ZADO-1210 file (C-alpha; in nm, 4 decimals, padded with zeros to 6 digits):
<atoms>
<atom x="07.3668" y="02.3030" z="10.8598" code="MET" pos="1"/>
<atom x="07.3719" y="02.2502" z="11.2348" code="ALA" pos="2"/>
<atom x="07.6184" y="02.0132" z="11.3993" code="ALA" pos="3"/>
<atom x="07.3477" y="01.7474" z="11.4296" code="ASP" pos="4"/>
<atom x="07.2856" y="01.7526" z="11.0538" code="GLY" pos="5"/>
<atom x="06.9585" y="01.9461" z="11.0658" code="ARG" pos="6"/>
<atom x="06.9047" y="02.2737" z="10.8888" code="ASP" pos="7"/>
<atom x="06.9346" y="02.5660" z="11.1320" code="ALA" pos="8"/>
<atom x="06.6101" y="02.7252" z="11.0059" code="ARG" pos="9"/>
<atom x="06.3062" y="02.7020" z="11.2288" code="LYS" pos="10"/>
<atom x="06.0461" y="02.4482" z="11.1228" code="ALA" pos="11"/>
<atom x="05.6944" y="02.5670" z="11.0555" code="THR" pos="12"/>
<atom x="05.3590" y="02.3929" z="11.0532" code="VAL" pos="13"/>
<atom x="05.0879" y="02.4685" z="10.8015" code="ASP" pos="14"/>
<atom x="04.7985" y="02.6326" z="10.9913" code="PRO" pos="15"/>
<atom x="04.5480" y="02.4097" z="10.8073" code="LYS" pos="16"/>
<atom x="04.7398" y="02.1009" z="10.9219" code="LEU" pos="17"/>
<atom x="04.7363" y="02.2331" z="11.2781" code="LEU" pos="18"/>
<atom x="04.3557" y="02.2569" z="11.2594" code="GLU" pos="19"/>
<atom x="04.3368" y="01.8895" z="11.1601" code="LEU" pos="20"/>
<atom x="04.5857" y="01.7455" z="11.4093" code="LEU" pos="21"/>
<atom x="04.4835" y="01.6415" z="11.7600" code="ALA" pos="22"/>
<atom x="04.6663" y="01.4929" z="12.0552" code="CYS" pos="23"/>
<atom x="04.6647" y="01.1141" z="12.0080" code="PRO" pos="24"/>
<atom x="04.6002" y="01.0607" z="12.3806" code="LEU" pos="25"/>
<atom x="04.3366" y="01.3229" z="12.4644" code="THR" pos="26"/>
<atom x="04.2042" y="01.3967" z="12.1141" code="LYS" pos="27"/>
<atom x="04.2304" y="01.7610" z="12.2217" code="GLY" pos="28"/>
<atom x="04.3758" y="02.0598" z="12.0369" code="PRO" pos="29"/>
<atom x="04.7450" y="02.1259" z="11.9868" code="LEU" pos="30"/>
<atom x="04.9283" y="02.4575" z="11.9867" code="THR" pos="31"/>
<atom x="05.2432" y="02.5351" z="11.7895" code="TRP" pos="32"/>
<atom x="05.5605" y="02.6288" z="11.9801" code="ASP" pos="33"/>
<atom x="05.7793" y="02.7788" z="11.7061" code="ALA" pos="34"/>
<atom x="06.0746" y="02.8358" z="11.9387" code="GLU" pos="35"/>
<atom x="06.1076" y="02.4629" z="12.0137" code="ARG" pos="36"/>
<atom x="05.9478" y="02.3272" z="11.6926" code="SER" pos="37"/>
<atom x="05.6896" y="02.1306" z="11.8900" code="GLU" pos="38"/>
<atom x="05.3167" y="02.0729" z="11.8925" code="LEU" pos="39"/>
<atom x="05.1945" y="02.1113" z="12.2496" code="VAL" pos="40"/>
<atom x="04.9024" y="01.9331" z="12.4106" code="SER" pos="41"/>
<atom x="04.8310" y="02.1381" z="12.7229" code="ARG" pos="42"/>
<atom x="04.5782" y="01.8817" z="12.8517" code="VAL" pos="43"/>
<atom x="04.8172" y="01.5838" z="12.8211" code="ALA" pos="44"/>
<atom x="05.1166" y="01.8008" z="12.9235" code="LYS" pos="45"/>
<atom x="05.3125" y="01.6647" z="12.6251" code="LEU" pos="46"/>
<atom x="05.5090" y="01.8339" z="12.3480" code="ALA" pos="47"/>
<atom x="05.5357" y="01.6410" z="12.0213" code="TYR" pos="48"/>
<atom x="05.8451" y="01.7174" z="11.8117" code="PRO" pos="49"/>
<atom x="05.8319" y="01.8317" z="11.4509" code="VAL" pos="50"/>
<atom x="06.1291" y="01.6996" z="11.2528" code="ARG" pos="51"/>
<atom x="06.1942" y="01.8168" z="10.8971" code="ASP" pos="52"/>
<atom x="05.8400" y="01.9577" z="10.8893" code="GLY" pos="53"/>
<atom x="05.6841" y="01.6250" z="10.9925" code="ILE" pos="54"/>
<atom x="05.4931" y="01.6077" z="11.3238" code="PRO" pos="55"/>
<atom x="05.5978" y="01.3003" z="11.5235" code="ILE" pos="56"/>
<atom x="05.2688" y="01.2176" z="11.6946" code="MET" pos="57"/>
<atom x="05.3940" y="00.9276" z="11.9070" code="LEU" pos="58"/>
<atom x="05.3540" y="00.9636" z="12.2846" code="PRO" pos="59"/>
<atom x="05.6823" y="00.7737" z="12.3262" code="SER" pos="60"/>
<atom x="05.8600" y="01.0515" z="12.1307" code="GLU" pos="61"/>
<atom x="05.6863" y="01.3377" z="12.3150" code="ALA" pos="62"/>
<atom x="05.8511" y="01.5487" z="12.5822" code="ARG" pos="63"/>
<atom x="05.6676" y="01.5919" z="12.9129" code="THR" pos="64"/>
<atom x="05.6094" y="01.9582" z="12.9914" code="ILE" pos="65"/>
<atom x="05.5813" y="02.1188" z="13.3317" code="SER" pos="66"/>
<atom x="05.2565" y="02.2495" z="13.4773" code="ALA" pos="67"/>
<atom x="05.3688" y="02.6095" z="13.4093" code="GLU" pos="68"/>
<atom x="05.4341" y="02.5279" z="13.0428" code="ASP" pos="69"/>
<atom x="05.0930" y="02.3630" z="13.0164" code="ALA" pos="70"/>
<atom x="04.9112" y="02.6785" z="13.1256" code="LEU" pos="71"/>
<atom x="04.8104" y="02.9189" z="12.8513" code="PRO" pos="72"/>
<atom x="05.0191" y="03.2371" z="12.8425" code="PRO" pos="73"/>
<atom x="04.8730" y="03.5244" z="13.0440" code="PRO" pos="74"/>
<atom x="04.6927" y="03.7960" z="12.8475" code="PRO" pos="75"/>
<atom x="04.8939" y="04.1112" z="12.7807" code="PRO" pos="76"/>
<atom x="04.8652" y="04.3727" z="13.0515" code="ARG" pos="77"/>
<atom x="04.7051" y="04.6990" z="12.9623" code="LEU" pos="78"/>
<atom x="04.8821" y="04.9982" z="13.1031" code="SER" pos="79"/>
<atom x="04.6557" y="05.2570" z="13.2497" code="GLY" pos="80"/>
<atom x="04.7273" y="05.6188" z="13.3320" code="PRO" pos="81"/>
<atom x="05.0178" y="05.6645" z="13.5705" code="SER" pos="82"/>
</atoms>
């Protein structure tokens, strides 16, 4: 166990649950950030924590994300002939 009492394993979210969940403020889609165990609303620029496998969908519990974090990741670059 981690020092804060939580299991050190990364939390996961059931893909079917992710399809059903929406941002409580914008009603828009959420994306899963496995590294931080958060559900991210890019439109609202909020990241909702997932604790013990349970999404905490309260705006007061959400972390504000920066504009760079809110942008979708760039597509992979294709390398052409050198």
